[in-house]
C-alpha positions as a LaTeX table, in Angstrom:
\begin{tabular}{lrrr}
\hline
Residue & $x$ (\AA) & $y$ (\AA) & $z$ (\AA) \\
\hline
Met1 & 283.43 & 80.55 & 266.45 \\
Ser2 & 283.77 & 78.43 & 269.59 \\
Val3 & 281.71 & 78.92 & 272.73 \\
Thr4 & 284.98 & 79.44 & 274.63 \\
Val5 & 285.85 & 82.50 & 272.54 \\
Leu6 & 282.35 & 83.96 & 272.91 \\
Leu7 & 282.40 & 83.53 & 276.68 \\
Leu8 & 285.86 & 85.10 & 276.90 \\
Gln9 & 284.65 & 88.04 & 274.78 \\
Leu10 & 281.68 & 88.51 & 277.11 \\
Ile11 & 283.87 & 88.43 & 280.22 \\
Val12 & 286.32 & 91.00 & 278.82 \\
Ile13 & 283.59 & 93.33 & 277.51 \\
Leu14 & 281.33 & 93.23 & 280.58 \\
Gly15 & 284.27 & 93.51 & 282.98 \\
Thr16 & 285.70 & 96.53 & 281.16 \\
Ala17 & 282.26 & 98.16 & 280.88 \\
Arg18 & 281.53 & 97.73 & 284.59 \\
Ala19 & 284.93 & 99.11 & 285.59 \\
Cys20 & 284.68 & 102.16 & 283.32 \\
Gly21 & 281.05 & 102.74 & 284.30 \\
Trp22 & 281.95 & 102.65 & 288.00 \\
Leu23 & 284.87 & 105.03 & 287.47 \\
Leu24 & 282.81 & 107.60 & 285.54 \\
Arg25 & 279.97 & 107.37 & 288.03 \\
His26 & 282.46 & 107.95 & 290.85 \\
Leu27 & 283.53 & 111.11 & 288.99 \\
Gly28 & 279.94 & 112.36 & 288.80 \\
Gln29 & 279.15 & 111.29 & 285.23 \\
Pro30 & 276.46 & 108.86 & 283.99 \\
Ala31 & 277.66 & 105.25 & 283.96 \\
Val32 & 276.66 & 104.93 & 280.30 \\
Val33 & 279.42 & 107.41 & 279.37 \\
Gly34 & 281.96 & 105.06 & 280.95 \\
Glu35 & 280.47 & 102.09 & 279.12 \\
Met36 & 280.74 & 103.94 & 275.81 \\
Ala37 & 284.35 & 104.78 & 276.67 \\
Ala38 & 284.93 & 101.08 & 277.40 \\
Gly39 & 283.83 & 100.27 & 273.86 \\
Leu40 & 286.36 & 102.77 & 272.53 \\
Met41 & 289.09 & 101.27 & 274.74 \\
Leu42 & 288.37 & 97.76 & 273.48 \\
Gly43 & 288.79 & 98.87 & 269.87 \\
Pro44 & 291.94 & 99.22 & 267.77 \\
Ile45 & 292.74 & 102.69 & 269.15 \\
Val46 & 293.63 & 101.50 & 272.69 \\
Met47 & 293.56 & 97.73 & 273.18 \\
Gly48 & 294.53 & 97.05 & 269.57 \\
Ala49 & 297.54 & 99.32 & 269.94 \\
Leu50 & 298.67 & 98.00 & 273.36 \\
Phe51 & 298.00 & 94.28 & 272.77 \\
Pro52 & 297.74 & 93.86 & 269.00 \\
Gln53 & 298.18 & 90.09 & 268.82 \\
Trp54 & 295.76 & 89.27 & 271.63 \\
His55 & 293.24 & 91.81 & 270.31 \\
Ala56 & 293.43 & 90.31 & 266.81 \\
Gln57 & 292.74 & 86.82 & 268.17 \\
Leu58 & 289.96 & 87.77 & 270.59 \\
Phe59 & 288.08 & 90.09 & 268.23 \\
Ala60 & 288.86 & 88.55 & 264.86 \\
Pro61 & 286.22 & 89.53 & 262.26 \\
Asn62 & 285.09 & 85.91 & 261.85 \\
Ala63 & 284.57 & 85.63 & 265.62 \\
Leu64 & 282.06 & 88.47 & 266.03 \\
Ala65 & 278.85 & 86.83 & 264.79 \\
Gly66 & 277.71 & 85.82 & 268.27 \\
Leu67 & 278.41 & 89.28 & 269.68 \\
Gln68 & 276.56 & 90.95 & 266.82 \\
Ala69 & 273.49 & 88.79 & 267.36 \\
Leu70 & 273.38 & 89.47 & 271.10 \\
Ala71 & 274.03 & 93.18 & 270.58 \\
Thr72 & 271.14 & 93.40 & 268.11 \\
Val73 & 268.79 & 91.80 & 270.61 \\
Gly74 & 269.96 & 94.25 & 273.27 \\
Leu75 & 269.45 & 97.18 & 270.91 \\
Val76 & 265.94 & 96.04 & 270.02 \\
Leu77 & 265.01 & 95.66 & 273.71 \\
Phe78 & 266.47 & 99.05 & 274.58 \\
Met79 & 264.64 & 100.86 & 271.78 \\
Phe80 & 261.42 & 99.13 & 272.84 \\
Val81 & 261.81 & 100.66 & 276.31 \\
Val82 & 262.62 & 104.05 & 274.76 \\
Gly83 & 259.36 & 103.88 & 272.80 \\
Leu84 & 257.47 & 103.04 & 275.98 \\
Glu85 & 259.04 & 105.91 & 277.94 \\
Leu86 & 258.52 & 108.46 & 275.19 \\
Arg87 & 254.89 & 107.40 & 274.88 \\
Ser88 & 254.40 & 107.75 & 278.63 \\
His89 & 255.70 & 111.32 & 278.85 \\
Gln90 & 252.83 & 113.47 & 280.13 \\
Gly91 & 254.42 & 116.91 & 280.22 \\
Met92 & 254.54 & 117.40 & 276.48 \\
Arg93 & 250.84 & 118.15 & 276.02 \\
Ser94 & 250.73 & 121.06 & 278.44 \\
Leu95 & 253.96 & 122.44 & 276.95 \\
Leu96 & 253.21 & 121.56 & 273.35 \\
Lys97 & 253.61 & 125.04 & 271.90 \\
Ser98 & 256.85 & 125.88 & 273.71 \\
Ala99 & 258.24 & 122.37 & 273.36 \\
Gly100 & 257.38 & 122.41 & 269.67 \\
Ala101 & 259.31 & 125.66 & 269.16 \\
Val102 & 262.36 & 124.40 & 271.07 \\
Gly103 & 262.24 & 120.98 & 269.44 \\
Ala104 & 261.82 & 122.37 & 265.93 \\
Leu105 & 264.67 & 124.89 & 266.25 \\
Ser106 & 266.96 & 122.39 & 268.00 \\
Val107 & 266.53 & 120.19 & 264.92 \\
Ala108 & 266.45 & 122.90 & 262.24 \\
Val109 & 269.70 & 124.61 & 263.27 \\
Pro110 & 271.83 & 121.41 & 263.58 \\
Leu111 & 270.18 & 120.11 & 260.41 \\
Ala112 & 271.26 & 123.20 & 258.48 \\
Leu113 & 274.74 & 123.04 & 259.97 \\
Gly114 & 275.01 & 119.34 & 259.16 \\
Val115 & 274.22 & 120.02 & 255.51 \\
Ala116 & 276.63 & 123.00 & 255.57 \\
Val117 & 279.63 & 120.96 & 256.77 \\
Ala118 & 278.83 & 117.96 & 254.56 \\
Pro119 & 280.82 & 119.30 & 251.57 \\
Leu120 & 283.94 & 119.50 & 253.78 \\
Leu121 & 283.54 & 115.92 & 255.02 \\
Tyr122 & 282.26 & 114.21 & 251.88 \\
Pro123 & 285.41 & 114.10 & 249.67 \\
Gly124 & 287.73 & 112.22 & 252.01 \\
Leu125 & 285.54 & 110.53 & 254.64 \\
Val126 & 282.67 & 108.88 & 252.75 \\
Pro127 & 282.81 & 105.34 & 251.29 \\
Ala128 & 282.86 & 105.03 & 247.52 \\
Gly129 & 279.45 & 104.86 & 245.88 \\
Val130 & 277.59 & 106.94 & 248.48 \\
Gly131 & 275.84 & 109.95 & 246.96 \\
Phe132 & 276.30 & 113.39 & 248.44 \\
Trp133 & 272.68 & 114.02 & 249.40 \\
Pro134 & 272.10 & 110.73 & 251.28 \\
Phe135 & 275.32 & 111.49 & 253.17 \\
Ala136 & 274.28 & 115.11 & 253.84 \\
Gly137 & 270.90 & 113.88 & 255.07 \\
Phe138 & 272.58 & 111.43 & 257.42 \\
Met139 & 274.86 & 114.16 & 258.84 \\
Ala140 & 271.81 & 116.36 & 259.37 \\
Ala141 & 270.07 & 113.54 & 261.28 \\
Ala142 & 273.20 & 112.62 & 263.27 \\
Leu143 & 273.68 & 116.20 & 264.49 \\
Ser144 & 269.95 & 116.68 & 265.18 \\
Ile145 & 269.36 & 113.74 & 267.53 \\
Thr146 & 268.75 & 114.30 & 271.24 \\
Ala147 & 268.89 & 111.40 & 273.69 \\
Phe148 & 265.54 & 111.67 & 275.48 \\
Pro149 & 266.30 & 108.82 & 277.96 \\
Val150 & 269.71 & 110.30 & 278.83 \\
Met151 & 268.21 & 113.75 & 279.37 \\
Ala152 & 265.43 & 112.35 & 281.54 \\
Arg153 & 267.95 & 110.46 & 283.66 \\
Ile154 & 270.16 & 113.54 & 284.09 \\
Leu155 & 267.20 & 115.63 & 285.26 \\
Lys156 & 265.97 & 112.87 & 287.57 \\
Asp157 & 269.39 & 112.43 & 289.18 \\
Arg158 & 269.59 & 116.19 & 289.80 \\
Gly159 & 266.00 & 116.47 & 291.08 \\
Gln160 & 265.02 & 118.86 & 288.27 \\
Thr161 & 262.40 & 116.80 & 286.47 \\
His162 & 259.56 & 119.11 & 287.53 \\
Thr163 & 261.34 & 122.43 & 286.99 \\
Ala164 & 260.12 & 124.70 & 284.20 \\
Phe165 & 263.13 & 124.23 & 281.97 \\
Gly166 & 263.31 & 120.50 & 282.82 \\
Gln167 & 259.77 & 119.84 & 281.63 \\
Leu168 & 260.31 & 122.08 & 278.60 \\
Ala169 & 263.51 & 120.25 & 277.65 \\
Met170 & 261.91 & 116.79 & 277.96 \\
Gly171 & 258.93 & 117.83 & 275.85 \\
Ala172 & 261.25 & 119.42 & 273.28 \\
Ala173 & 263.45 & 116.31 & 273.18 \\
Ala174 & 260.41 & 114.19 & 272.38 \\
Val175 & 259.49 & 116.53 & 269.52 \\
Ala176 & 263.09 & 116.72 & 268.25 \\
Asp177 & 263.53 & 112.95 & 268.28 \\
Val178 & 260.37 & 112.43 & 266.22 \\
Phe179 & 261.72 & 114.76 & 263.52 \\
Ala180 & 265.23 & 113.30 & 263.65 \\
Trp181 & 264.12 & 109.66 & 263.51 \\
Ile182 & 261.79 & 110.36 & 260.58 \\
Leu183 & 264.66 & 112.04 & 258.74 \\
Leu184 & 267.01 & 109.15 & 259.54 \\
Ala185 & 264.43 & 106.60 & 258.37 \\
Val186 & 264.07 & 108.45 & 255.06 \\
Val187 & 267.86 & 108.64 & 254.61 \\
Val188 & 268.40 & 104.95 & 255.41 \\
Ala189 & 265.60 & 103.94 & 253.05 \\
Trp190 & 267.05 & 106.22 & 250.36 \\
Ala191 & 270.57 & 104.88 & 250.77 \\
Gly192 & 269.45 & 101.27 & 251.07 \\
Ser193 & 267.37 & 101.34 & 247.92 \\
His194 & 269.41 & 100.51 & 244.83 \\
Gln195 & 266.48 & 100.99 & 242.46 \\
Gly196 & 266.40 & 104.78 & 242.44 \\
Leu197 & 263.12 & 106.60 & 242.98 \\
Ala198 & 261.05 & 103.49 & 242.31 \\
Gly199 & 262.88 & 101.62 & 245.06 \\
Leu200 & 262.42 & 104.50 & 247.48 \\
Val201 & 258.69 & 104.63 & 246.72 \\
Lys202 & 258.50 & 100.86 & 247.29 \\
Thr203 & 260.22 & 101.20 & 250.65 \\
Ala204 & 257.98 & 104.12 & 251.61 \\
Gly205 & 254.95 & 101.98 & 250.77 \\
Gly206 & 256.26 & 99.22 & 253.02 \\
Val207 & 256.74 & 101.71 & 255.86 \\
Leu208 & 253.19 & 103.02 & 255.44 \\
Ala209 & 251.89 & 99.44 & 255.46 \\
Met210 & 253.83 & 98.75 & 258.67 \\
Leu211 & 252.43 & 101.88 & 260.33 \\
Ala212 & 248.87 & 100.97 & 259.29 \\
Leu213 & 249.32 & 97.42 & 260.59 \\
Leu214 & 250.69 & 98.67 & 263.89 \\
Tyr215 & 247.93 & 101.23 & 264.41 \\
Trp216 & 244.91 & 99.31 & 263.16 \\
Val217 & 245.80 & 95.71 & 264.10 \\
Val218 & 248.70 & 95.39 & 266.56 \\
Arg219 & 247.72 & 98.31 & 268.81 \\
Pro220 & 244.09 & 97.25 & 269.45 \\
Gly221 & 245.10 & 93.57 & 269.62 \\
Phe222 & 247.69 & 94.06 & 272.34 \\
Gly223 & 245.47 & 96.61 & 274.06 \\
Trp224 & 242.76 & 93.95 & 274.40 \\
Leu225 & 245.32 & 91.32 & 275.47 \\
Leu226 & 246.74 & 93.53 & 278.24 \\
Arg227 & 243.32 & 94.67 & 279.49 \\
Arg228 & 242.11 & 91.08 & 279.72 \\
His229 & 245.21 & 89.24 & 280.94 \\
Ala230 & 247.22 & 91.98 & 282.66 \\
Pro231 & 244.67 & 94.43 & 284.11 \\
Asp232 & 247.04 & 95.28 & 286.97 \\
Gly233 & 249.83 & 96.22 & 284.54 \\
Asp234 & 251.93 & 93.17 & 285.49 \\
Pro235 & 252.06 & 90.74 & 282.51 \\
Ser236 & 252.37 & 87.03 & 283.18 \\
Ala237 & 255.09 & 84.93 & 281.57 \\
Ser238 & 252.71 & 83.97 & 278.75 \\
Val239 & 251.77 & 87.59 & 278.06 \\
Met240 & 255.45 & 88.61 & 278.18 \\
Ala241 & 256.20 & 85.93 & 275.59 \\
Leu242 & 253.50 & 87.36 & 273.30 \\
Leu243 & 254.86 & 90.87 & 273.82 \\
Met244 & 258.34 & 89.69 & 272.86 \\
Leu245 & 256.95 & 87.96 & 269.77 \\
Gly246 & 255.20 & 91.18 & 268.78 \\
Leu247 & 258.37 & 93.17 & 269.40 \\
Leu248 & 260.62 & 90.84 & 267.39 \\
Gly249 & 258.04 & 90.52 & 264.61 \\
Thr250 & 257.78 & 94.31 & 264.27 \\
Ala251 & 261.58 & 94.66 & 264.29 \\
Leu252 & 261.81 & 91.98 & 261.58 \\
Phe253 & 259.11 & 93.70 & 259.49 \\
Ser254 & 261.07 & 96.94 & 259.80 \\
Glu255 & 264.13 & 95.18 & 258.36 \\
Trp256 & 262.05 & 93.71 & 255.55 \\
Val257 & 260.80 & 97.10 & 254.38 \\
Gly258 & 264.33 & 98.50 & 254.21 \\
Leu259 & 264.72 & 100.17 & 257.60 \\
His260 & 266.79 & 99.20 & 260.62 \\
Ser261 & 265.22 & 96.91 & 263.24 \\
Val262 & 265.45 & 99.71 & 265.84 \\
Phe263 & 262.65 & 101.63 & 264.10 \\
Gly264 & 260.24 & 98.73 & 264.45 \\
Ala265 & 261.22 & 98.16 & 268.07 \\
Phe266 & 260.72 & 101.82 & 268.90 \\
Leu267 & 257.30 & 101.97 & 267.19 \\
Phe268 & 256.10 & 98.80 & 268.92 \\
Gly269 & 256.88 & 100.33 & 272.31 \\
Ala270 & 255.19 & 103.59 & 271.31 \\
Ile271 & 251.87 & 101.97 & 270.29 \\
Leu272 & 251.35 & 99.97 & 273.50 \\
Pro273 & 248.74 & 101.31 & 275.98 \\
Arg274 & 249.81 & 104.30 & 278.06 \\
Asp275 & 249.87 & 102.71 & 281.51 \\
Glu276 & 252.48 & 103.68 & 284.11 \\
Arg277 & 252.10 & 100.32 & 285.87 \\
Leu278 & 252.78 & 98.47 & 282.63 \\
Leu279 & 255.75 & 100.73 & 281.90 \\
Asp280 & 257.25 & 100.15 & 285.35 \\
Ser281 & 256.77 & 96.39 & 285.08 \\
Leu282 & 258.32 & 96.12 & 281.62 \\
Val283 & 261.22 & 98.41 & 282.50 \\
Gln284 & 262.00 & 96.39 & 285.65 \\
Arg285 & 262.06 & 93.16 & 283.65 \\
Ile286 & 263.81 & 94.28 & 280.47 \\
Glu287 & 266.08 & 97.20 & 281.32 \\
Pro288 & 268.57 & 95.43 & 283.65 \\
Met289 & 269.36 & 92.75 & 281.09 \\
Ser290 & 269.40 & 95.05 & 278.07 \\
Ile291 & 271.42 & 97.88 & 279.65 \\
Ala292 & 273.71 & 95.99 & 282.05 \\
Val293 & 274.49 & 92.94 & 279.89 \\
Leu294 & 273.59 & 93.38 & 276.23 \\
Met295 & 274.20 & 97.07 & 275.48 \\
Pro296 & 277.91 & 96.94 & 276.48 \\
Leu297 & 278.27 & 94.44 & 273.62 \\
Phe298 & 276.88 & 97.08 & 271.27 \\
Phe299 & 279.39 & 99.60 & 272.63 \\
Ala300 & 282.22 & 97.12 & 272.11 \\
Leu301 & 281.20 & 96.46 & 268.50 \\
Ala302 & 281.00 & 100.22 & 267.96 \\
Gly303 & 284.51 & 100.57 & 269.39 \\
Leu304 & 285.77 & 97.89 & 267.02 \\
Gly305 & 284.52 & 100.05 & 264.15 \\
Thr306 & 286.76 & 103.00 & 265.11 \\
Thr307 & 290.17 & 103.87 & 263.72 \\
Ala308 & 293.15 & 105.88 & 264.94 \\
Asp309 & 293.25 & 107.60 & 261.54 \\
Ala310 & 290.59 & 109.99 & 262.85 \\
Phe311 & 293.19 & 111.62 & 265.13 \\
Val312 & 295.83 & 112.59 & 262.60 \\
Ser313 & 296.41 & 116.02 & 261.03 \\
Gly314 & 293.50 & 117.02 & 258.80 \\
Ser315 & 291.14 & 114.41 & 260.22 \\
Leu316 & 291.62 & 115.82 & 263.73 \\
Val317 & 290.67 & 119.30 & 262.50 \\
Leu318 & 287.53 & 117.94 & 260.83 \\
Gly319 & 286.70 & 116.00 & 263.99 \\
Leu320 & 286.92 & 119.15 & 266.10 \\
Leu321 & 284.73 & 120.91 & 263.55 \\
Val322 & 282.08 & 118.20 & 263.93 \\
Val323 & 282.12 & 118.54 & 267.72 \\
Val324 & 281.85 & 122.34 & 267.63 \\
Val325 & 279.10 & 122.37 & 265.01 \\
Ala326 & 277.10 & 119.69 & 266.83 \\
Ala327 & 277.28 & 121.46 & 270.21 \\
Ala328 & 276.65 & 124.94 & 268.83 \\
Gly329 & 273.66 & 123.82 & 266.77 \\
Lys330 & 271.84 & 122.32 & 269.75 \\
Ile331 & 272.67 & 125.13 & 272.19 \\
Val332 & 271.73 & 127.91 & 269.77 \\
Gly333 & 268.62 & 126.19 & 268.46 \\
Gly334 & 267.33 & 125.06 & 271.85 \\
Ala335 & 268.05 & 128.38 & 273.59 \\
Ala336 & 266.48 & 130.39 & 270.75 \\
Gly337 & 263.33 & 128.27 & 270.87 \\
Ala338 & 262.98 & 128.68 & 274.64 \\
Arg339 & 263.69 & 132.43 & 274.47 \\
Leu340 & 261.07 & 132.91 & 271.76 \\
Ser341 & 258.61 & 131.04 & 274.00 \\
Gly342 & 259.09 & 133.60 & 276.78 \\
Tyr343 & 261.65 & 131.87 & 279.01 \\
Gly344 & 264.51 & 133.83 & 280.60 \\
Trp345 & 268.07 & 133.57 & 279.35 \\
Arg346 & 269.13 & 131.27 & 282.21 \\
Asp347 & 266.41 & 128.69 & 281.59 \\
Ser348 & 266.80 & 129.09 & 277.83 \\
Leu349 & 270.53 & 128.33 & 277.92 \\
Ala350 & 269.93 & 125.44 & 280.33 \\
Thr351 & 267.39 & 124.03 & 277.89 \\
Gly352 & 269.83 & 124.42 & 275.00 \\
Ala353 & 272.53 & 122.65 & 276.99 \\
Leu354 & 270.19 & 119.77 & 277.83 \\
Met355 & 269.26 & 119.38 & 274.16 \\
Asn356 & 272.92 & 118.43 & 273.65 \\
Ala357 & 272.37 & 115.09 & 275.40 \\
Arg358 & 273.47 & 112.47 & 272.85 \\
Gly359 & 274.86 & 109.40 & 274.56 \\
Leu360 & 273.46 & 106.07 & 273.52 \\
Met361 & 270.86 & 107.42 & 271.09 \\
Gly362 & 273.53 & 109.29 & 269.18 \\
Leu363 & 275.69 & 106.17 & 269.05 \\
Ile364 & 272.76 & 104.15 & 267.72 \\
Val365 & 272.27 & 106.66 & 264.90 \\
Met366 & 275.98 & 106.55 & 264.05 \\
Lys367 & 276.10 & 102.75 & 264.08 \\
Ile368 & 273.09 & 102.66 & 261.74 \\
Gly369 & 274.98 & 104.96 & 259.38 \\
Leu370 & 278.09 & 102.76 & 259.58 \\
Asp371 & 276.11 & 99.55 & 259.00 \\
Ala372 & 274.26 & 101.15 & 256.07 \\
Gly373 & 277.56 & 102.15 & 254.47 \\
Leu374 & 276.81 & 105.88 & 254.67 \\
Ile375 & 279.97 & 106.65 & 256.64 \\
Gly376 & 283.36 & 105.02 & 257.09 \\
Pro377 & 285.42 & 104.23 & 260.21 \\
Arg378 & 287.13 & 107.65 & 260.37 \\
Leu379 & 283.93 & 109.70 & 260.39 \\
Phe380 & 282.28 & 107.14 & 262.69 \\
Thr381 & 285.14 & 107.66 & 265.17 \\
Met382 & 284.70 & 111.44 & 264.98 \\
Leu383 & 280.97 & 111.15 & 265.64 \\
Leu384 & 281.57 & 108.74 & 268.52 \\
Val385 & 283.90 & 111.28 & 270.15 \\
Met386 & 281.25 & 113.97 & 269.59 \\
Ala387 & 278.61 & 111.83 & 271.33 \\
\hline
\end{tabular}
């Protein structure tokens, strides 16, 4: 692939993402929704249908290696920030009991519904060679995820971060995401192991070794480094380089043990010291590049994985079923958890609605499933529309 093609791809993707993000923001929606829509527009459903020849030349399969590499880096950086922000959330401790009830039910109900609809989706939408239970587990995880960063941003924009249901929802989202990511990690390891139970046990051992290394070696090591060389929470260029080496090394280790690199990136962010100054400094340095420049590439690659076949006859019905089941599971589960914790119906339903935040986190889960071969383009398109 020539540098000229890569630069042209970047110009088209970033320009479309900015335009769609601005339009959606002007209409009162988060810019990230517009950027996700831009990825869909750049795929075969819109751009491929309107300009088939130009689309085939610009986004030829053998010309996507550069985009995939940059998108992976952006995804790793983004998940690192997500781990930092989740670790820094203070409201969960004081609301642990209520947040635990909401989080558990907002995972349990979609999880059960995901397994329930799996038999309807499995026969015609799953790639050959994928077992039913790995697929059912993936559907359960995909419908259970809540986008903690998206929810936090919605509440912040509306000035409701410190309301009762706002704090409850953020705490519950943290709990729900822990459950959902663990489930997804198990499913990916299960599907990625071609050695049966022995392979799964081997992968599980590698994950346990990674967790032990992070907790007993990496965490105290970087804690000492930051206390000594960044006591004000503002790392120097040398310390930032070491942080990036730690991040990339953990992401690589995660790949080695049979998981996706996003799990390692997320865990590395989560084990760093809980320091608001450090969080603010890292977010200011990393987030603009990862979100404004690199993540639109991820959206574009996701859009290239879609297909118009998801919008014909029976597939359209199944797609609507996925959307209804996903929304109902989160609203019912989240509202029931809040109601059982003593909240009124208004705050309970608001909490259930907030637990429906999917956005980028949902797309990441779906892309992991697509890359792991658990789902095909048609079901991926349905899930993208759901998100």
